[in-house]
C-alpha positions as CSV (number, residue, x, y, z in Angstrom):
1,M,-13.8,62.7,-8.9
2,S,-13.0,65.5,-8.1
3,N,-10.8,66.5,-11.4
4,S,-13.3,66.9,-14.0
5,E,-10.4,66.7,-16.8
6,T,-10.1,63.0,-16.5
7,A,-12.3,59.8,-16.5
8,P,-12.5,57.4,-13.6
9,D,-9.6,55.3,-14.9
10,G,-7.4,58.2,-16.0
11,A,-8.4,59.0,-19.5
12,S,-8.3,62.6,-20.9
13,I,-11.4,63.5,-21.3
14,S,-10.0,66.5,-23.8
15,A,-7.9,64.2,-25.6
16,M,-11.3,62.1,-26.0
17,S,-13.4,65.1,-27.0
18,Q,-11.7,66.9,-29.2
19,P,-10.2,66.2,-33.3
20,P,-6.3,65.6,-33.2
21,S,-4.5,68.5,-33.8
22,P,-1.1,69.2,-36.1
23,K,1.9,70.2,-33.2
24,P,4.7,72.4,-34.6
25,L,7.7,70.2,-34.4
26,D,10.3,72.0,-32.1
27,P,13.7,72.1,-34.0
28,A,15.3,71.8,-30.6
29,Y,14.9,67.9,-30.5
30,Y,14.1,66.9,-34.0
31,T,17.0,67.0,-35.3
32,W,20.4,64.4,-36.6
33,S,22.4,65.2,-33.7
34,S,19.7,64.7,-31.0
35,A,19.3,61.0,-32.9
36,F,23.5,60.6,-32.5
37,S,23.3,61.8,-29.2
38,I,20.7,59.5,-27.9
39,M,22.6,56.4,-29.9
40,L,25.7,57.2,-28.3
41,G,24.4,58.0,-25.0
42,R,23.2,54.6,-24.9
43,M,26.1,52.6,-25.7
44,T,28.5,54.2,-23.3
45,G,25.7,54.4,-20.3
46,S,25.2,57.9,-20.0
47,R,22.0,58.4,-21.1
48,D,20.0,62.1,-21.5
49,V,16.0,60.7,-20.6
50,E,14.8,64.1,-21.0
51,L,16.9,64.2,-24.4
52,E,15.1,60.8,-25.3
53,R,11.9,62.0,-23.9
54,N,11.5,65.1,-26.2
55,Y,12.7,63.4,-29.1
56,F,10.6,60.6,-29.1
57,S,7.4,63.0,-28.6
58,E,8.6,64.8,-31.2
59,M,9.3,62.0,-33.8
60,D,5.5,60.7,-33.1
61,A,4.4,64.2,-33.9
62,L,5.8,64.0,-37.0
63,K,3.9,60.7,-37.6
64,A,1.1,61.4,-36.1
65,D,-1.3,61.3,-38.9
66,T,0.4,57.4,-40.0
67,I,0.0,56.0,-36.0
68,C,-3.2,57.4,-36.0
69,K,-4.6,55.8,-39.4
70,R,-3.1,52.4,-38.5
71,C,-4.7,52.4,-34.9
72,E,-7.6,53.2,-36.7
73,D,-7.7,50.7,-39.5
74,T,-6.7,48.0,-36.4
75,R,-9.8,48.9,-34.3
76,S,-11.7,48.1,-37.6
77,Y,-10.0,44.8,-37.8
78,L,-11.1,43.9,-34.1
79,L,-14.4,45.0,-34.1
80,Q,-15.1,43.0,-37.0
81,Y,-12.8,39.7,-36.3
82,S,-11.1,39.9,-33.0
83,P,-13.4,36.7,-31.2
84,I,-13.2,38.4,-26.9
85,V,-13.4,42.4,-28.7
86,R,-16.2,41.1,-30.7
87,F,-18.1,39.1,-27.3
88,L,-17.7,42.0,-25.5
89,K,-19.2,44.5,-28.0
90,E,-22.0,42.2,-28.1
91,E,-22.3,41.8,-24.4
92,V,-22.5,45.8,-24.2
93,A,-25.0,45.6,-26.8
94,K,-27.4,44.0,-24.4
95,L,-26.7,45.9,-21.3
96,G,-27.9,49.1,-23.8
97,G,-24.5,50.6,-24.7
98,D,-23.4,50.6,-28.2
99,L,-19.3,50.5,-28.6
100,N,-18.5,51.3,-32.7
101,D,-15.6,53.2,-34.8
102,S,-17.7,56.6,-33.9
103,N,-16.9,56.2,-29.5
104,I,-13.4,54.0,-30.0
105,I,-11.3,56.8,-30.5
106,C,-7.9,56.7,-31.6
107,R,-5.7,59.4,-30.7
108,M,-2.1,60.3,-29.6
109,C,-1.4,60.4,-26.1
110,T,0.9,61.9,-23.8
111,S,0.8,59.5,-20.6
112,E,2.8,56.0,-20.9
113,Q,-1.1,54.4,-20.1
114,S,-2.3,52.7,-23.6
115,G,-6.3,53.7,-23.2
116,G,-9.2,54.7,-21.1
117,F,-12.6,54.6,-20.3
118,S,-15.0,57.9,-20.5
119,L,-19.2,56.3,-20.0
120,D,-19.9,59.9,-21.3
121,H,-17.0,59.7,-24.3
122,G,-16.5,56.3,-25.1
123,I,-12.8,54.6,-24.9
124,L,-9.7,56.2,-26.2
125,L,-6.9,54.4,-27.2
126,C,-3.4,55.8,-27.0
127,A,-2.4,55.1,-30.8
128,N,1.6,56.3,-30.0
129,Q,2.3,53.3,-27.2
130,F,0.7,50.3,-29.2
131,R,3.2,47.6,-29.7
132,N,1.4,45.5,-32.2
133,R,-2.2,44.2,-33.0
134,G,-2.7,42.3,-30.3
135,H,-1.3,45.0,-27.6
136,Q,-4.1,46.8,-29.0
137,E,-6.4,44.1,-29.4
138,D,-5.5,43.3,-25.3
139,T,-6.4,47.5,-24.4
140,M,-9.4,47.6,-26.3
141,A,-10.9,44.2,-23.9
142,H,-9.9,45.7,-20.7
143,E,-11.6,49.0,-21.4
144,M,-14.7,47.5,-23.2
145,V,-14.8,45.2,-19.8
146,H,-14.6,48.6,-17.5
147,A,-17.3,49.3,-20.3
148,W,-19.8,46.5,-19.4
149,D,-19.1,47.3,-15.8
150,H,-20.1,50.4,-15.7
151,L,-23.9,49.5,-17.8
152,K,-24.0,46.8,-15.2
153,F,-22.8,48.1,-11.4
154,K,-24.0,51.3,-9.8
155,V,-20.1,52.7,-10.3
156,E,-19.2,54.7,-7.5
157,N,-16.4,57.2,-9.1
158,E,-14.9,58.3,-5.9
159,N,-15.4,54.8,-3.8
160,L,-11.6,53.2,-4.4
161,R,-12.9,50.1,-3.5
162,H,-15.3,50.3,-6.9
163,Q,-12.3,51.3,-8.8
164,A,-10.0,49.0,-7.6
165,C,-12.9,45.9,-8.2
166,L,-12.5,47.6,-12.2
167,E,-9.2,47.5,-12.5
168,I,-9.1,43.8,-11.1
169,R,-11.9,42.6,-13.3
170,A,-10.6,44.6,-16.6
171,S,-7.1,42.9,-15.9
172,T,-7.9,39.5,-15.2
173,L,-10.7,39.1,-18.7
174,S,-8.8,41.1,-21.1
175,G,-5.9,38.3,-21.7
176,E,-3.6,40.9,-20.6
177,C,-1.9,39.4,-17.9
178,R,-1.7,35.8,-19.9
179,F,1.6,33.9,-19.3
180,S,3.2,34.4,-22.6
181,R,2.2,38.1,-23.0
182,E,3.9,38.5,-19.1
183,F,6.9,36.3,-20.2
184,F,8.2,38.1,-23.4
185,T,7.0,41.7,-22.6
186,K,7.5,42.2,-19.2
187,N,10.0,39.9,-18.1
188,Q,7.8,38.1,-15.6
189,W,9.5,34.8,-15.3
190,R,7.2,33.8,-12.0
191,I,5.3,30.0,-12.8
192,T,3.1,29.4,-10.1
193,E,0.2,32.2,-9.8
194,Q,1.6,34.0,-12.2
195,L,-2.2,35.5,-13.5
196,Q,-3.0,36.4,-10.0
197,H,0.6,38.5,-9.9
198,C,0.0,40.0,-12.5
199,V,-3.3,41.4,-12.1
200,R,-2.5,42.2,-8.7
201,R,0.5,44.6,-9.9
202,R,-1.6,45.7,-12.3
203,A,-4.5,46.8,-9.9
204,T,-2.2,48.5,-7.8
205,L,-0.3,51.0,-10.2
206,S,-4.0,51.8,-12.1
207,M,-4.6,52.7,-8.2
208,M,-1.3,54.5,-7.6
209,A,-2.2,56.8,-10.2
210,R,-6.3,58.1,-8.9
211,P,-6.8,60.9,-6.7
212,G,-6.9,60.1,-2.8
213,V,-4.7,57.1,-2.9
214,K,-1.3,58.2,-1.4
215,D,1.1,55.6,-1.9
216,E,1.8,52.1,-3.4
217,K,0.8,50.6,0.2
218,M,-2.4,52.5,0.3
219,A,-3.5,51.0,-3.3
220,S,-2.2,48.0,-2.5
221,E,-4.4,47.4,0.6
222,I,-7.2,48.2,-1.1
223,V,-7.0,46.2,-3.9
224,N,-6.8,43.2,-1.1
225,Q,-10.0,44.3,0.5
226,V,-11.6,43.8,-2.6
227,W,-9.7,41.0,-4.3
228,E,-11.2,38.0,-3.3
229,G,-15.0,38.3,-5.2
230,C,-13.7,40.5,-7.5
231,F,-10.9,38.4,-9.4
232,R,-12.9,35.6,-9.1
233,D,-16.1,37.3,-10.5
234,T,-15.5,36.1,-14.8
235,R,-19.1,38.1,-15.7
236,P,-20.0,38.3,-18.6
237,F,-17.6,35.4,-19.5
238,D,-18.3,31.8,-17.8
239,E,-14.5,31.2,-17.2
240,I,-11.7,33.7,-17.7
241,Y,-11.3,33.8,-21.2
242,R,-6.9,33.5,-22.0
């Protein structure tokens, strides 16, 4: 990848390699008047999107220690008790990798992504993006599939077909596209081929964020080129886990 500041899947290298640093609060946004303006705007339909974004960014900064601690506690719990996380950790270990508390890192993120993976730095968990433990579990599983793939296969970071295959497999195998999550959190009401539709959508969105991909049409075409083989490849699982 031409951008040395990001991992192949868009994870911020600097966020993963640096310790969390306190961010001074901006009094222009962290005020009661901002909170009331947001509530009023939502009720009247005259929302100020920039105000909302900056206000909640300031709130995240204020609660950063608590949010990251919750993420770290959940990470440790999942490494010990989650069936899918434990299975993927063991499979990564068989290939010579070691995923643990030291290289699965919780940080506050400014983007909307919930996680990322770097072969050199490990897994990034965006602590301020998780709705609940299940969401964090899905994200960890997604990034752990990436880790397994990078150890198992010769992945070329500049090869968009390789990257599309990684995203198809991670979304298929992590559980993030199971029906209940799509139905209750994404308002996706599709019944037939729901899994395939979700995986295509997520893989296409991920590809759109990569250098060299011009637009959604190009991202979709790349996903379609590798779809058949990558969607059917369930390794290291015998079948799609959930």
